[in-house]
N, CA, C and O of each residue as an XYZ file, in Angstrom:
360
protein
N     -32.023      0.890    -64.287
C     -32.585      0.270    -63.284
C     -32.868     -1.343    -63.493
O     -33.589     -1.687    -64.429
N     -32.351     -2.224    -62.701
C     -32.758     -3.364    -62.843
C     -33.285     -4.201    -61.837
O     -33.431     -3.543    -60.807
N     -33.676     -5.522    -61.689
C     -34.420     -6.083    -60.690
C     -34.090     -7.466    -60.450
O     -33.955     -8.143    -61.469
N     -33.933     -8.025    -59.380
C     -34.175     -9.538    -59.285
C     -35.264     -9.864    -58.083
O     -35.444     -9.232    -57.042
N     -35.839    -10.887    -58.494
C     -36.892    -11.406    -57.522
C     -36.292    -12.514    -56.787
O     -36.501    -12.592    -55.577
N     -35.492    -13.472    -57.446
C     -34.998    -14.636    -56.821
C     -33.684    -14.206    -56.102
O     -33.047    -13.211    -56.446
N     -33.348    -14.983    -55.136
C     -31.947    -14.751    -54.455
C     -31.733    -13.549    -53.905
O     -30.634    -12.996    -53.931
N     -32.869    -13.016    -53.319
C     -32.749    -11.589    -52.645
C     -31.868    -11.496    -51.723
O     -31.355    -10.381    -51.632
N     -31.376    -12.581    -50.730
C     -30.434    -12.305    -49.721
C     -28.981    -12.367    -50.332
O     -28.022    -11.952    -49.680
N     -28.831    -12.920    -51.661
C     -27.668    -12.878    -52.150
C     -27.068    -11.416    -52.889
O     -25.912    -11.097    -53.167
N     -28.238    -10.761    -53.055
C     -28.127     -9.712    -53.841
C     -28.572     -8.307    -53.279
O     -28.368     -7.215    -53.811
N     -29.163     -8.540    -52.201
C     -29.805     -7.152    -51.542
C     -28.517     -6.156    -51.299
O     -28.777     -4.954    -51.235
N     -27.426     -6.484    -51.189
C     -26.273     -5.495    -50.860
C     -25.955     -4.677    -52.226
O     -25.121     -3.772    -52.209
N     -26.647     -5.027    -53.397
C     -26.337     -4.517    -54.527
C     -27.335     -3.230    -54.926
O     -27.239     -2.609    -55.984
N     -28.321     -2.950    -53.860
C     -29.269     -1.806    -53.921
C     -28.510     -0.571    -54.189
O     -27.491     -0.260    -53.573
N     -29.072      0.148    -55.175
C     -28.552      1.432    -55.280
C     -29.475      2.445    -56.060
O     -30.602      2.111    -56.428
N     -29.006      3.567    -56.270
C     -29.842      4.514    -57.376
C     -30.064      3.800    -58.680
O     -31.084      3.991    -59.343
N     -29.241      3.091    -58.996
C     -29.385      2.226    -60.226
C     -29.885      0.862    -60.421
O     -30.233      0.301    -61.460
N     -29.849      0.404    -59.099
C     -30.280     -1.178    -59.250
C     -31.302     -1.158    -57.858
O     -31.120     -0.565    -56.794
N     -32.407     -2.010    -58.271
C     -33.410     -2.215    -57.414
C     -33.416     -3.731    -57.201
O     -33.584     -4.524    -58.127
N     -33.214     -4.100    -55.877
C     -33.470     -5.514    -55.478
C     -34.479     -5.780    -54.668
O     -34.552     -5.033    -53.693
N     -35.293     -6.620    -54.762
C     -36.407     -6.880    -53.910
C     -36.909     -8.299    -53.830
O     -36.694     -9.075    -54.761
N     -37.553     -8.656    -52.779
C     -37.708    -10.364    -52.715
C     -39.194    -10.581    -53.088
O     -39.659    -11.721    -53.092
N     -39.989     -9.436    -53.422
C     -41.320     -9.540    -53.990
C     -41.781     -8.095    -54.387
O     -41.540     -7.038    -53.804
N     -42.547     -8.332    -55.593
C     -43.044     -7.116    -56.316
C     -44.514     -7.185    -56.651
O     -44.998     -8.004    -57.432
N     -45.199     -6.234    -55.978
C     -46.532     -6.259    -56.161
C     -47.067     -5.520    -57.233
O     -48.096     -5.900    -57.793
N     -46.353     -4.304    -57.639
C     -46.811     -3.634    -58.837
C     -45.935     -3.775    -60.019
O     -45.437     -2.766    -60.518
N     -45.691     -5.045    -60.544
C     -44.779     -5.322    -61.637
C     -44.921     -4.598    -62.714
O     -43.952     -4.600    -63.473
N     -46.004     -3.862    -63.068
C     -46.272     -3.177    -64.413
C     -45.363     -1.963    -64.283
O     -44.560     -1.666    -65.167
N     -45.532     -1.167    -62.992
C     -44.613     -0.130    -63.020
C     -43.161     -0.298    -63.059
O     -42.417      0.488    -63.647
N     -42.783     -1.302    -62.443
C     -41.355     -1.789    -62.235
C     -40.849     -2.018    -63.852
O     -39.801     -1.489    -64.223
N     -41.599     -2.774    -64.706
C     -41.338     -3.202    -66.000
C     -41.178     -1.537    -66.953
O     -40.245     -1.304    -67.722
N     -42.073     -0.773    -66.717
C     -42.189      0.513    -67.386
C     -41.048      1.366    -66.943
O     -40.592      2.143    -67.782
N     -40.551      1.341    -65.827
C     -39.626      2.285    -65.292
C     -38.156      1.765    -65.498
O     -37.231      2.576    -65.450
N     -37.922      0.429    -65.725
C     -36.704     -0.230    -65.736
C     -36.144     -0.156    -67.287
O     -36.760     -0.391    -68.326
N     -34.773      0.249    -67.098
C     -33.910      0.294    -68.312
C     -33.693     -1.115    -68.960
O     -33.671     -1.347    -70.169
N     -33.542     -1.982    -67.978
C     -33.075     -3.586    -68.410
C     -33.889     -4.322    -67.364
O     -34.098     -3.931    -66.215
N     -34.326     -5.465    -67.935
C     -34.915     -6.295    -66.862
C     -34.323     -7.851    -66.923
O     -34.189     -8.546    -67.930
N     -34.018     -8.177    -65.580
C     -33.313     -9.500    -65.540
C     -34.409    -10.350    -64.820
O     -34.935    -10.017    -63.758
N     -34.716    -11.581    -65.582
C     -35.703    -12.540    -65.020
C     -35.566    -13.803    -65.420
O     -34.596    -14.160    -66.088
N     -36.569    -14.645    -65.033
C     -36.614    -16.135    -65.398
C     -37.365    -16.102    -66.778
O     -37.882    -15.062    -67.185
N     -37.404    -17.225    -67.451
C     -38.040    -17.166    -68.731
C     -39.235    -18.015    -68.850
O     -39.290    -18.900    -69.704
N     -40.144    -17.793    -68.071
C     -41.426    -18.661    -68.027
C     -42.276    -17.954    -69.073
O     -41.916    -16.875    -69.544
N     -43.367    -18.541    -69.425
C     -44.216    -18.101    -70.453
C     -44.955    -16.643    -70.059
O     -45.101    -15.717    -70.856
N     -45.348    -16.643    -68.795
C     -45.971    -15.286    -68.384
C     -45.189    -14.188    -68.470
O     -45.612    -13.166    -69.011
N     -43.700    -14.290    -67.837
C     -42.904    -13.476    -67.976
C     -42.496    -12.936    -69.221
O     -42.384    -11.717    -69.348
N     -42.214    -13.889    -70.354
C     -41.966    -13.479    -71.700
C     -43.177    -12.729    -72.376
O     -42.943    -11.802    -73.151
N     -44.418    -13.102    -72.104
C     -45.413    -12.414    -72.435
C     -45.422    -10.827    -72.094
O     -45.505     -9.943    -72.946
N     -45.331    -10.646    -70.828
C     -45.064     -9.455    -70.313
C     -44.027     -8.518    -70.882
O     -44.318     -7.401    -71.309
N     -42.624     -9.088    -70.868
C     -41.740     -8.581    -71.636
C     -41.782     -8.129    -72.892
O     -41.139     -7.172    -73.324
N     -42.778     -9.025    -73.681
C     -43.030     -8.581    -75.098
C     -43.846     -7.233    -75.231
O     -43.763     -6.436    -76.165
N     -44.624     -7.139    -74.151
C     -45.614     -5.862    -74.211
C     -44.599     -4.569    -73.777
O     -44.734     -3.481    -74.338
N     -43.766     -4.746    -72.925
C     -43.019     -3.509    -72.686
C     -41.876     -3.218    -73.478
O     -41.361     -2.101    -73.448
N     -41.433     -4.164    -74.201
C     -40.308     -4.082    -75.322
C     -38.971     -3.388    -74.407
O     -38.417     -2.333    -74.717
N     -38.643     -4.172    -73.325
C     -37.542     -3.659    -72.668
C     -36.325     -4.661    -73.108
O     -36.563     -5.825    -73.429
N     -35.150     -4.177    -73.099
C     -34.075     -5.278    -72.951
C     -33.926     -6.190    -71.918
O     -34.091     -5.776    -70.770
N     -33.631     -7.412    -72.118
C     -33.724     -8.371    -70.952
C     -32.624     -9.254    -71.028
O     -32.049     -9.516    -72.085
N     -32.291     -9.765    -69.809
C     -31.313    -10.801    -69.636
C     -32.185    -11.789    -69.034
O     -32.757    -11.559    -67.969
N     -32.333    -13.063    -69.774
C     -33.074    -14.215    -69.071
C     -32.173    -15.137    -68.730
O     -31.223    -15.499    -69.424
N     -32.522    -15.602    -67.442
C     -31.912    -16.745    -66.774
C     -32.863    -17.954    -66.632
O     -33.527    -18.025    -65.598
N     -32.974    -18.786    -67.451
C     -33.872    -19.990    -67.292
C     -33.704    -20.961    -66.021
O     -32.639    -21.422    -65.611
N     -34.909    -21.160    -65.517
C     -34.708    -22.057    -64.199
C     -34.181    -23.372    -64.747
O     -34.541    -23.791    -65.846
N     -33.365    -23.984    -64.004
C     -33.051    -25.346    -64.417
C     -33.963    -26.417    -63.940
O     -33.779    -27.578    -64.306
N     -34.979    -26.078    -63.108
C     -35.631    -26.867    -62.335
C     -37.201    -26.962    -62.839
O     -38.210    -26.943    -62.134
N     -37.104    -27.066    -64.192
C     -38.766    -26.896    -64.783
C     -38.982    -28.138    -65.769
O     -38.004    -28.710    -66.252
N     -40.118    -28.484    -66.015
C     -40.370    -29.587    -66.963
C     -39.786    -29.595    -68.221
O     -40.009    -28.602    -68.914
N     -39.162    -30.387    -68.639
C     -38.499    -30.507    -70.055
C     -37.785    -29.225    -70.377
O     -37.759    -28.790    -71.528
N     -37.188    -28.601    -69.334
C     -36.169    -27.644    -69.641
C     -36.927    -26.528    -70.609
O     -36.351    -26.022    -71.572
N     -38.376    -26.187    -70.211
C     -38.958    -25.170    -71.229
C     -38.392    -23.912    -71.140
O     -38.288    -23.198    -72.137
N     -37.946    -23.509    -69.838
C     -37.575    -21.936    -69.629
C     -36.193    -21.748    -70.648
O     -35.924    -20.682    -71.201
N     -35.517    -22.785    -70.756
C     -34.166    -22.576    -71.556
C     -34.710    -22.608    -72.969
O     -34.223    -21.750    -73.705
N     -35.594    -23.393    -73.498
C     -36.303    -23.325    -74.851
C     -36.914    -22.144    -75.087
O     -36.741    -21.698    -76.222
N     -37.653    -21.434    -74.263
C     -38.219    -20.123    -74.330
C     -37.261    -19.044    -74.550
O     -37.410    -18.293    -75.514
N     -36.204    -18.893    -73.664
C     -35.386    -18.076    -73.582
C     -34.392    -18.048    -75.025
O     -34.056    -17.028    -75.626
N     -34.062    -19.358    -75.356
C     -33.188    -19.375    -76.768
C     -33.988    -18.892    -77.750
O     -33.490    -18.063    -78.511
N     -35.344    -19.289    -77.939
C     -36.231    -18.886    -79.063
C     -36.155    -17.263    -79.086
O     -35.988    -16.608    -80.115
N     -36.272    -16.840    -78.063
C     -36.136    -15.209    -77.833
C     -34.866    -14.696    -78.286
O     -34.776    -13.755    -79.074
N     -33.897    -15.306    -77.796
C     -32.617    -14.884    -78.076
C     -32.193    -14.972    -79.570
O     -31.377    -14.189    -80.056
N     -32.783    -15.950    -80.258
C     -32.435    -16.215    -81.653
C     -33.054    -14.956    -82.534
O     -32.604    -14.639    -83.635
N     -34.003    -14.383    -81.968
C     -34.682    -13.163    -82.635
C     -33.947    -11.775    -82.290
O     -34.276    -10.731    -82.852
N     -32.847    -11.843    -81.251
C     -32.005    -10.668    -80.776
C     -32.897     -9.892    -79.949
O     -32.827     -8.664    -80.007
N     -33.711    -10.447    -79.201
C     -34.539     -9.783    -78.128
C     -34.078     -9.886    -76.834
O     -34.534     -9.075    -76.028
N     -33.264    -10.713    -76.447
C     -32.740    -10.981    -75.182
C     -31.378    -11.473    -75.202
O     -30.833    -11.698    -76.283
N     -30.760    -11.667    -74.067
C     -29.662    -12.247    -73.798
C     -29.905    -13.443    -72.800
O     -30.411    -13.203    -71.703
N     -29.583    -14.621    -73.127
C     -30.013    -15.891    -72.353
C     -28.639    -16.227    -71.710
O     -27.628    -16.401    -72.390
N     -28.668    -16.303    -70.387
C     -27.742    -16.561    -69.368
C     -28.044    -17.865    -68.646
O     -29.102    -17.879    -68.017
N     -27.267    -19.001    -68.629
C     -27.607    -20.204    -67.732
C     -26.848    -19.987    -66.448
O     -25.678    -19.605    -66.419
N     -27.515    -20.230    -65.487
C     -27.006    -20.321    -64.152
C     -26.018    -21.161    -63.920
O     -26.288    -22.320    -64.232
N     -24.776    -20.952    -63.401
C     -23.792    -21.877    -63.212
C     -24.001    -22.836    -62.013
O     -24.406    -22.416    -60.929
N     -23.738    -24.014    -62.223
C     -24.225    -25.101    -60.996
C     -23.095    -25.123    -60.008
O     -23.167    -25.831    -59.003
């Protein structure tokens, strides 16, 4: 199971038994623990949550943040082979 929080309207048609697409997640800890892989942005809080659950992740840094810190976060985790960092195409 994987999930997306952003771009709900673009991806809601992918909902299936194996993919869960939603626009808002109230019970994030349950989603983290039941997911096989997590696709997320790479903000500091998200990364700390992912470290706790030790799940494989694909991180897509937001390009619209101060000093491109999400890309720096994702790259530092990727260097430790703990995620795949993917940049959003413009």
